[in-house]
C-alpha angles and dihedrals in degrees: 000000000000136000117235120224115256115235103226113212120220090224092063099045133072116251090247089059092051091053090050091053090059102030115054118159122205115214096185129066092199117079110242118250095192138067143191134234117196132196110217113213110066092007108057102003140027104202103317095330121099113238117237112285096011098114093039092051096050091047090051091055093048092048089055096043093243107153119231139171135199107235111188139169087210122102147142098124133076115264093245092053094047096047092050089051093047091049090057096043096047097034088227126111109254117182129194093255088060094053133075121173127187098262097043090103089060085083087075092060096063095099093047102056132044103186121030139178109226111204129193148065131051117338138216113303095024125097112312092331101135111347089068102041100193133134111246096041091097087234134126087267083061100053092038092053092042089056091047091050089051086059106260109148103206115033126178131177127204089262097050084058090047088052088063094040111020090167088073088084109033095171100065125124118262091251090057094053093042091055092049088070094048105048095153127071137204087261093050105025095161099042102107127160112276118254112280112265135163112287115235098186142009109221114191105203094176140333114302121237094225108047098179103064092034092053091048093052091050093049091048091053093047090054094043130102110256094340094297108147113233096028129105119212116238088214095063106123092010117115108240113191110256093001106066129221098304138031086034102120105066094281114168119282114245122227123186114196093205142354102219110149092188138027132180117242131159093295113092092239124059118262129223113265137188090304089062092053090046090053089052093051093046092047093053091043092052091050093049095046098040094249104326115152117243107240111222144140121243126198134170126066130010094026118105095230090064093051093046090053091046093052091052089053091051092050090051091051092051093047092049090055102034107024138266094292094060117106136178112241098177135023121200111210110204112195146144100213118078092193095058115010098038100034091050094047093049092048093053098043098254123141106257122215117184119201130207095218099087141018096347116079124173090213096053131076094355095307120227094346091062095055116111116236095258090052096050112112126220088236137008113213135179100236146347094273091059090048094053092046090049094051096043091050090057102033119181099328118123 
């Protein structure tokens, strides 16, 4: 798997960004042997507003040829769309090879699955969710088109399935059901839901905006025969050798792109993320199956595979700038979430820096003293500017 480089267009970037793309001053004669990985929400941005020092810190790294990536458990948009947006918000050029989001590894599943259910983002009847079927609107049009651009041939969302069977969710608002019968728009008059086919995999790109109908569709598919919506497997509750009592009749595989329980948005308290939705699905599943565990695969932070991939990306960035002999000896992970950013960095041998600008708060839930050993950072700092200064002053030495 590799990330392609985004071609940034002058028409979409501020003049100051264009100058920085072509004028980059190096303040150090010694090639750097260290790199940075930044979470986004609660580290660089709060909502769509840059946090103090974010732009200055990233520019400082670029001026000194210190490689960095943005490593986020967020998602729902294509990498090209998100990097273009981040470049504008941060006023710093961010290319696709500097950006890894939680569902980027889903690209590697294209050859494995034919028909997938893409979950996440706004849903029908909310915002621009379906009536304006564009990537970048954080809507189901977004995750569906992201999956299609990854290469999946047959992509459904919970609401394309509800289009075929609106009675699945009898408690929806009138606007929701009205839109189910008008899935196309003047801008996309021929973009109708694909014909209903068995679902091979459920790919959760990010947390859905309407948990109820999405959860019900997922449960229906997990109880189905061979991923065919509206069926019920006759082997549910029957012990099948080597397969257990459930998920034993070619039901769709389940992939979670991250397990973040909390994330920091514009509200002063953290909000439930994909991990919260996962807990809801697993809780209902356990109740239905009398305690059976939902078998699924989870990627994203804090899992080692994500950090291994991220480190290879950082080494490639350094080699591209400094030559094939260059190598990253230390990576500073700058995050706000002890359960994902810090746990993952500690588990992979990175140098963990925890900020107080996001999920973590010294005055909540016992603060630093309540952190488990694997969630304890090497340093706790006030903001991203302090983190960058700390890392640059120490470099790659152990």
